[in-house]
mmCIF file of the C-alpha atoms, coordinates in Angstrom:
data_MODEL
# 
_entry.id   MODEL 
# 
loop_
_atom_site.group_PDB 
_atom_site.id 
_atom_site.type_symbol 
_atom_site.label_atom_id 
_atom_site.label_alt_id 
_atom_site.label_comp_id 
_atom_site.label_asym_id 
_atom_site.label_entity_id 
_atom_site.label_seq_id 
_atom_site.pdbx_PDB_ins_code 
_atom_site.Cartn_x 
_atom_site.Cartn_y 
_atom_site.Cartn_z 
_atom_site.occupancy 
_atom_site.B_iso_or_equiv 
_atom_site.pdbx_formal_charge 
_atom_site.auth_seq_id 
_atom_site.auth_comp_id 
_atom_site.auth_asym_id 
_atom_site.auth_atom_id 
_atom_site.pdbx_PDB_model_num 
ATOM 1   C CA . MET A 1 1   ? -10.882 64.360  28.475  1.00 0.00 ? 1   MET A CA 1 
ATOM 2   C CA . PHE A 1 2   ? -13.367 62.753  26.108  1.00 0.00 ? 2   PHE A CA 1 
ATOM 3   C CA . ARG A 1 3   ? -11.042 63.276  23.200  1.00 0.00 ? 3   ARG A CA 1 
ATOM 4   C CA . SER A 1 4   ? -8.065  61.574  24.897  1.00 0.00 ? 4   SER A CA 1 
ATOM 5   C CA . THR A 1 5   ? -10.280 58.700  26.101  1.00 0.00 ? 5   THR A CA 1 
ATOM 6   C CA . PHE A 1 6   ? -11.624 58.190  22.597  1.00 0.00 ? 6   PHE A CA 1 
ATOM 7   C CA . ALA A 1 7   ? -8.086  58.309  21.149  1.00 0.00 ? 7   ALA A CA 1 
ATOM 8   C CA . ALA A 1 8   ? -6.939  55.748  23.727  1.00 0.00 ? 8   ALA A CA 1 
ATOM 9   C CA . TYR A 1 9   ? -9.930  53.521  22.888  1.00 0.00 ? 9   TYR A CA 1 
ATOM 10  C CA . VAL A 1 10  ? -9.220  53.737  19.134  1.00 0.00 ? 10  VAL A CA 1 
ATOM 11  C CA . MET A 1 11  ? -5.548  52.957  19.752  1.00 0.00 ? 11  MET A CA 1 
ATOM 12  C CA . LEU A 1 12  ? -6.468  49.985  21.987  1.00 0.00 ? 12  LEU A CA 1 
ATOM 13  C CA . GLU A 1 13  ? -8.991  48.717  19.428  1.00 0.00 ? 13  GLU A CA 1 
ATOM 14  C CA . THR A 1 14  ? -6.411  48.976  16.614  1.00 0.00 ? 14  THR A CA 1 
ATOM 15  C CA . THR A 1 15  ? -3.753  47.248  18.723  1.00 0.00 ? 15  THR A CA 1 
ATOM 16  C CA . GLY A 1 16  ? -6.272  44.504  19.587  1.00 0.00 ? 16  GLY A CA 1 
ATOM 17  C CA . ASP A 1 17  ? -7.041  43.964  15.888  1.00 0.00 ? 17  ASP A CA 1 
ATOM 18  C CA . ILE A 1 18  ? -3.345  43.641  15.147  1.00 0.00 ? 18  ILE A CA 1 
ATOM 19  C CA . LYS A 1 19  ? -2.942  41.080  17.939  1.00 0.00 ? 19  LYS A CA 1 
ATOM 20  C CA . VAL A 1 20  ? -5.947  39.098  16.718  1.00 0.00 ? 20  VAL A CA 1 
ATOM 21  C CA . ARG A 1 21  ? -4.582  39.130  13.174  1.00 0.00 ? 21  ARG A CA 1 
ATOM 22  C CA . ALA A 1 22  ? -1.161  38.045  14.430  1.00 0.00 ? 22  ALA A CA 1 
ATOM 23  C CA . VAL A 1 23  ? -2.719  35.152  16.365  1.00 0.00 ? 23  VAL A CA 1 
ATOM 24  C CA . LYS A 1 24  ? -4.777  34.098  13.319  1.00 0.00 ? 24  LYS A CA 1 
ATOM 25  C CA . ALA A 1 25  ? -1.727  34.295  11.057  1.00 0.00 ? 25  ALA A CA 1 
ATOM 26  C CA . SER A 1 26  ? 0.336   32.263  13.554  1.00 0.00 ? 26  SER A CA 1 
ATOM 27  C CA . PHE A 1 27  ? -2.398  29.625  13.680  1.00 0.00 ? 27  PHE A CA 1 
ATOM 28  C CA . VAL A 1 28  ? -2.554  29.352  9.881   1.00 0.00 ? 28  VAL A CA 1 
ATOM 29  C CA . VAL A 1 29  ? 1.241   29.059  9.648   1.00 0.00 ? 29  VAL A CA 1 
ATOM 30  C CA . ALA A 1 30  ? 1.266   26.374  12.364  1.00 0.00 ? 30  ALA A CA 1 
ATOM 31  C CA . VAL A 1 31  ? -1.472  24.363  10.623  1.00 0.00 ? 31  VAL A CA 1 
ATOM 32  C CA . LEU A 1 32  ? 0.320   24.552  7.271   1.00 0.00 ? 32  LEU A CA 1 
ATOM 33  C CA . PHE A 1 33  ? 3.628   23.599  8.878   1.00 0.00 ? 33  PHE A CA 1 
ATOM 34  C CA . LEU A 1 34  ? 2.171   20.621  10.730  1.00 0.00 ? 34  LEU A CA 1 
ATOM 35  C CA . SER A 1 35  ? 0.171   19.410  7.746   1.00 0.00 ? 35  SER A CA 1 
ATOM 36  C CA . GLY A 1 36  ? 3.498   18.589  6.087   1.00 0.00 ? 36  GLY A CA 1 
ATOM 37  C CA . CYS A 1 37  ? 4.011   15.942  8.778   1.00 0.00 ? 37  CYS A CA 1 
ATOM 38  C CA . THR A 1 38  ? 0.835   14.102  7.818   1.00 0.00 ? 38  THR A CA 1 
ATOM 39  C CA . THR A 1 39  ? 1.373   13.502  4.114   1.00 0.00 ? 39  THR A CA 1 
ATOM 40  C CA . TYR A 1 40  ? 1.894   9.864   3.215   1.00 0.00 ? 40  TYR A CA 1 
ATOM 41  C CA . SER A 1 41  ? 2.858   7.852   0.203   1.00 0.00 ? 41  SER A CA 1 
ATOM 42  C CA . SER A 1 42  ? -0.204  6.910   -1.802  1.00 0.00 ? 42  SER A CA 1 
ATOM 43  C CA . ASN A 1 43  ? 0.659   3.244   -1.330  1.00 0.00 ? 43  ASN A CA 1 
ATOM 44  C CA . MET A 1 44  ? 1.397   3.295   2.412   1.00 0.00 ? 44  MET A CA 1 
ATOM 45  C CA . ARG A 1 45  ? -0.875  1.313   4.724   1.00 0.00 ? 45  ARG A CA 1 
ATOM 46  C CA . VAL A 1 46  ? -1.035  1.029   8.490   1.00 0.00 ? 46  VAL A CA 1 
ATOM 47  C CA . GLY A 1 47  ? -0.497  -2.370  10.107  1.00 0.00 ? 47  GLY A CA 1 
ATOM 48  C CA . ASN A 1 48  ? -1.569  -5.538  8.288   1.00 0.00 ? 48  ASN A CA 1 
ATOM 49  C CA . ASP A 1 49  ? -5.079  -4.423  7.266   1.00 0.00 ? 49  ASP A CA 1 
ATOM 50  C CA . MET A 1 50  ? -5.966  -5.456  3.716   1.00 0.00 ? 50  MET A CA 1 
ATOM 51  C CA . SER A 1 51  ? -9.433  -3.876  3.486   1.00 0.00 ? 51  SER A CA 1 
ATOM 52  C CA . TYR A 1 52  ? -8.357  -1.346  0.835   1.00 0.00 ? 52  TYR A CA 1 
ATOM 53  C CA . ALA A 1 53  ? -8.628  -3.985  -1.918  1.00 0.00 ? 53  ALA A CA 1 
ATOM 54  C CA . SER A 1 54  ? -11.522 -6.348  -2.540  1.00 0.00 ? 54  SER A CA 1 
ATOM 55  C CA . LEU A 1 55  ? -11.061 -9.969  -1.542  1.00 0.00 ? 55  LEU A CA 1 
ATOM 56  C CA . GLY A 1 56  ? -11.425 -10.962 -5.195  1.00 0.00 ? 56  GLY A CA 1 
ATOM 57  C CA . ASP A 1 57  ? -8.626  -8.628  -6.292  1.00 0.00 ? 57  ASP A CA 1 
ATOM 58  C CA . GLN A 1 58  ? -6.392  -9.779  -3.421  1.00 0.00 ? 58  GLN A CA 1 
ATOM 59  C CA . ARG A 1 59  ? -6.966  -13.432 -4.269  1.00 0.00 ? 59  ARG A CA 1 
ATOM 60  C CA . GLU A 1 60  ? -6.502  -12.910 -8.018  1.00 0.00 ? 60  GLU A CA 1 
ATOM 61  C CA . ALA A 1 61  ? -3.322  -10.855 -7.537  1.00 0.00 ? 61  ALA A CA 1 
ATOM 62  C CA . SER A 1 62  ? -1.943  -13.391 -5.076  1.00 0.00 ? 62  SER A CA 1 
ATOM 63  C CA . LYS A 1 63  ? -2.616  -16.285 -7.491  1.00 0.00 ? 63  LYS A CA 1 
ATOM 64  C CA . THR A 1 64  ? -1.573  -14.681 -10.782 1.00 0.00 ? 64  THR A CA 1 
ATOM 65  C CA . ILE A 1 65  ? 1.365   -12.382 -10.000 1.00 0.00 ? 65  ILE A CA 1 
ATOM 66  C CA . LYS A 1 66  ? 4.571   -14.400 -9.730  1.00 0.00 ? 66  LYS A CA 1 
ATOM 67  C CA . VAL A 1 67  ? 7.566   -13.365 -7.632  1.00 0.00 ? 67  VAL A CA 1 
ATOM 68  C CA . LEU A 1 68  ? 10.685  -14.114 -9.686  1.00 0.00 ? 68  LEU A CA 1 
ATOM 69  C CA . ASP A 1 69  ? 14.335  -14.156 -8.625  1.00 0.00 ? 69  ASP A CA 1 
ATOM 70  C CA . SER A 1 70  ? 15.528  -12.873 -12.015 1.00 0.00 ? 70  SER A CA 1 
ATOM 71  C CA . VAL A 1 71  ? 14.112  -11.346 -15.177 1.00 0.00 ? 71  VAL A CA 1 
ATOM 72  C CA . PRO A 1 72  ? 13.351  -14.065 -17.749 1.00 0.00 ? 72  PRO A CA 1 
ATOM 73  C CA . SER A 1 73  ? 14.349  -13.500 -21.359 1.00 0.00 ? 73  SER A CA 1 
ATOM 74  C CA . GLY A 1 74  ? 11.706  -11.698 -23.357 1.00 0.00 ? 74  GLY A CA 1 
ATOM 75  C CA . ALA A 1 75  ? 10.091  -10.114 -20.282 1.00 0.00 ? 75  ALA A CA 1 
ATOM 76  C CA . GLN A 1 76  ? 9.245   -6.448  -20.497 1.00 0.00 ? 76  GLN A CA 1 
ATOM 77  C CA . ASP A 1 77  ? 9.941   -4.130  -17.547 1.00 0.00 ? 77  ASP A CA 1 
ATOM 78  C CA . ILE A 1 78  ? 6.832   -1.983  -17.119 1.00 0.00 ? 78  ILE A CA 1 
ATOM 79  C CA . GLY A 1 79  ? 7.868   0.029   -14.108 1.00 0.00 ? 79  GLY A CA 1 
ATOM 80  C CA . GLU A 1 80  ? 8.898   0.327   -10.500 1.00 0.00 ? 80  GLU A CA 1 
ATOM 81  C CA . LEU A 1 81  ? 6.458   -0.426  -7.702  1.00 0.00 ? 81  LEU A CA 1 
ATOM 82  C CA . ASP A 1 82  ? 6.571   0.640   -4.081  1.00 0.00 ? 82  ASP A CA 1 
ATOM 83  C CA . ALA A 1 83  ? 4.508   -0.173  -1.043  1.00 0.00 ? 83  ALA A CA 1 
ATOM 84  C CA . GLY A 1 84  ? 4.887   0.616   2.624   1.00 0.00 ? 84  GLY A CA 1 
ATOM 85  C CA . ARG A 1 85  ? 3.470   -0.635  5.881   1.00 0.00 ? 85  ARG A CA 1 
ATOM 86  C CA . CYS A 1 86  ? 3.516   1.627   8.929   1.00 0.00 ? 86  CYS A CA 1 
ATOM 87  C CA . HIS A 1 87  ? 3.717   0.409   12.525  1.00 0.00 ? 87  HIS A CA 1 
ATOM 88  C CA . ARG A 1 88  ? 1.917   3.215   14.318  1.00 0.00 ? 88  ARG A CA 1 
ATOM 89  C CA . SER A 1 89  ? 0.855   1.672   17.620  1.00 0.00 ? 89  SER A CA 1 
ATOM 90  C CA . PHE A 1 90  ? 2.562   -0.802  19.924  1.00 0.00 ? 90  PHE A CA 1 
ATOM 91  C CA . VAL A 1 91  ? -0.806  -2.286  20.867  1.00 0.00 ? 91  VAL A CA 1 
ATOM 92  C CA . GLU A 1 92  ? -1.221  -3.505  17.270  1.00 0.00 ? 92  GLU A CA 1 
ATOM 93  C CA . ILE A 1 93  ? 0.628   -6.307  15.528  1.00 0.00 ? 93  ILE A CA 1 
ATOM 94  C CA . SER A 1 94  ? 3.729   -5.197  13.628  1.00 0.00 ? 94  SER A CA 1 
ATOM 95  C CA . PRO A 1 95  ? 3.373   -5.164  9.851   1.00 0.00 ? 95  PRO A CA 1 
ATOM 96  C CA . ALA A 1 96  ? 4.515   -8.342  8.136   1.00 0.00 ? 96  ALA A CA 1 
ATOM 97  C CA . GLU A 1 97  ? 6.707   -8.658  5.051   1.00 0.00 ? 97  GLU A CA 1 
ATOM 98  C CA . GLN A 1 98  ? 4.014   -10.857 3.482   1.00 0.00 ? 98  GLN A CA 1 
ATOM 99  C CA . ALA A 1 99  ? 1.580   -7.914  3.653   1.00 0.00 ? 99  ALA A CA 1 
ATOM 100 C CA . VAL A 1 100 ? 4.093   -5.714  1.794   1.00 0.00 ? 100 VAL A CA 1 
ATOM 101 C CA . ILE A 1 101 ? 4.625   -8.419  -0.845  1.00 0.00 ? 101 ILE A CA 1 
ATOM 102 C CA . LEU A 1 102 ? 0.852   -8.720  -1.318  1.00 0.00 ? 102 LEU A CA 1 
ATOM 103 C CA . ASP A 1 103 ? 0.635   -4.908  -1.634  1.00 0.00 ? 103 ASP A CA 1 
ATOM 104 C CA . LEU A 1 104 ? 3.303   -5.071  -4.358  1.00 0.00 ? 104 LEU A CA 1 
ATOM 105 C CA . LYS A 1 105 ? 1.425   -7.885  -6.108  1.00 0.00 ? 105 LYS A CA 1 
ATOM 106 C CA . ILE A 1 106 ? -1.840  -5.908  -6.000  1.00 0.00 ? 106 ILE A CA 1 
ATOM 107 C CA . ALA A 1 107 ? -0.068  -2.842  -7.421  1.00 0.00 ? 107 ALA A CA 1 
ATOM 108 C CA . ALA A 1 108 ? 1.429   -5.001  -10.197 1.00 0.00 ? 108 ALA A CA 1 
ATOM 109 C CA . TYR A 1 109 ? -1.959  -6.593  -10.905 1.00 0.00 ? 109 TYR A CA 1 
ATOM 110 C CA . ALA A 1 110 ? -3.526  -3.131  -11.148 1.00 0.00 ? 110 ALA A CA 1 
ATOM 111 C CA . ILE A 1 111 ? -1.120  -2.079  -13.929 1.00 0.00 ? 111 ILE A CA 1 
ATOM 112 C CA . GLY A 1 112 ? -1.424  -5.317  -15.899 1.00 0.00 ? 112 GLY A CA 1 
ATOM 113 C CA . ALA A 1 113 ? 1.831   -6.993  -14.898 1.00 0.00 ? 113 ALA A CA 1 
ATOM 114 C CA . ASP A 1 114 ? 2.360   -10.750 -14.796 1.00 0.00 ? 114 ASP A CA 1 
ATOM 115 C CA . ALA A 1 115 ? 5.225   -10.864 -12.300 1.00 0.00 ? 115 ALA A CA 1 
ATOM 116 C CA . ILE A 1 116 ? 7.444   -8.877  -9.976  1.00 0.00 ? 116 ILE A CA 1 
ATOM 117 C CA . THR A 1 117 ? 11.181  -9.181  -9.471  1.00 0.00 ? 117 THR A CA 1 
ATOM 118 C CA . ASP A 1 118 ? 14.002  -7.515  -7.539  1.00 0.00 ? 118 ASP A CA 1 
ATOM 119 C CA . VAL A 1 119 ? 11.823  -7.384  -4.431  1.00 0.00 ? 119 VAL A CA 1 
ATOM 120 C CA . LYS A 1 120 ? 13.522  -5.442  -1.659  1.00 0.00 ? 120 LYS A CA 1 
ATOM 121 C CA . ILE A 1 121 ? 11.903  -4.884  1.735   1.00 0.00 ? 121 ILE A CA 1 
ATOM 122 C CA . GLU A 1 122 ? 13.631  -2.867  4.415   1.00 0.00 ? 122 GLU A CA 1 
ATOM 123 C CA . LYS A 1 123 ? 12.690  -1.678  7.849   1.00 0.00 ? 123 LYS A CA 1 
ATOM 124 C CA . GLN A 1 124 ? 13.106  2.085   8.264   1.00 0.00 ? 124 GLN A CA 1 
ATOM 125 C CA . SER A 1 125 ? 12.490  4.639   10.954  1.00 0.00 ? 125 SER A CA 1 
ATOM 126 C CA . ALA A 1 126 ? 9.354   6.600   10.093  1.00 0.00 ? 126 ALA A CA 1 
ATOM 127 C CA . LEU A 1 127 ? 8.872   9.042   12.942  1.00 0.00 ? 127 LEU A CA 1 
ATOM 128 C CA . THR A 1 128 ? 8.331   11.868  10.445  1.00 0.00 ? 128 THR A CA 1 
ATOM 129 C CA . LYS A 1 129 ? 5.422   9.874   8.989   1.00 0.00 ? 129 LYS A CA 1 
ATOM 130 C CA . ASN A 1 130 ? 3.752   9.418   12.374  1.00 0.00 ? 130 ASN A CA 1 
ATOM 131 C CA . CYS A 1 131 ? 4.930   5.791   12.611  1.00 0.00 ? 131 CYS A CA 1 
ATOM 132 C CA . TRP A 1 132 ? 7.421   4.049   14.869  1.00 0.00 ? 132 TRP A CA 1 
ATOM 133 C CA . PHE A 1 133 ? 8.850   2.253   11.869  1.00 0.00 ? 133 PHE A CA 1 
ATOM 134 C CA . MET A 1 134 ? 7.914   1.317   8.343   1.00 0.00 ? 134 MET A CA 1 
ATOM 135 C CA . LEU A 1 135 ? 8.441   -1.714  6.161   1.00 0.00 ? 135 LEU A CA 1 
ATOM 136 C CA . ASN A 1 136 ? 9.180   -0.232  2.765   1.00 0.00 ? 136 ASN A CA 1 
ATOM 137 C CA . GLY A 1 137 ? 9.028   -2.490  -0.282  1.00 0.00 ? 137 GLY A CA 1 
ATOM 138 C CA . LYS A 1 138 ? 10.166  -1.935  -3.863  1.00 0.00 ? 138 LYS A CA 1 
ATOM 139 C CA . ALA A 1 139 ? 9.968   -4.193  -6.909  1.00 0.00 ? 139 ALA A CA 1 
ATOM 140 C CA . LYS A 1 140 ? 10.026  -4.172  -10.701 1.00 0.00 ? 140 LYS A CA 1 
ATOM 141 C CA . ALA A 1 141 ? 6.798   -5.046  -12.517 1.00 0.00 ? 141 ALA A CA 1 
ATOM 142 C CA . LEU A 1 142 ? 7.150   -7.315  -15.543 1.00 0.00 ? 142 LEU A CA 1 
ATOM 143 C CA . GLN A 1 143 ? 5.024   -8.440  -18.447 1.00 0.00 ? 143 GLN A CA 1 
ATOM 144 C CA . LEU A 1 144 ? 6.023   -11.969 -19.383 1.00 0.00 ? 144 LEU A CA 1 
ATOM 145 C CA . PRO A 1 145 ? 6.094   -13.104 -23.013 1.00 0.00 ? 145 PRO A CA 1 
ATOM 146 C CA . THR A 1 146 ? 3.077   -15.114 -24.063 1.00 0.00 ? 146 THR A CA 1 
ATOM 147 C CA . PRO A 1 147 ? 3.962   -18.755 -24.682 1.00 0.00 ? 147 PRO A CA 1 
ATOM 148 C CA . GLN A 1 148 ? 3.968   -19.817 -28.343 1.00 0.00 ? 148 GLN A CA 1 
ATOM 149 C CA . LYS A 1 149 ? 1.769   -22.772 -29.270 1.00 0.00 ? 149 LYS A CA 1 
# 
């Protein structure tokens, strides 16, 4: 009797360990799976908040970075820029295109550009990014030729 009780206990204990391991493994898989839903672009912001950049940098970028309709002769293309604004909550104000343009200007200022061109802003569904929608902006950063004296 003791032997069969002990064998049953060992079997139950082993089965319990397997169940606990299965639950732990399922939890880890679920966390890893769901963490993929929370990764964002490095230049995506929520709403219209501008606190990520200092007021001095915002003001300087806003004053110095020009938004051009076309590429002037002699300008050098120094790369593509992107910025996004997420509308996550309906109790907050929707992101504005001006905030996206300022984000693009700040990004251009950070890499030493003088201007941006080919600015395109589009509204996209962003449910996979935990947002109702997103304003996604793209532009080319330019270095303008220095004027000759």
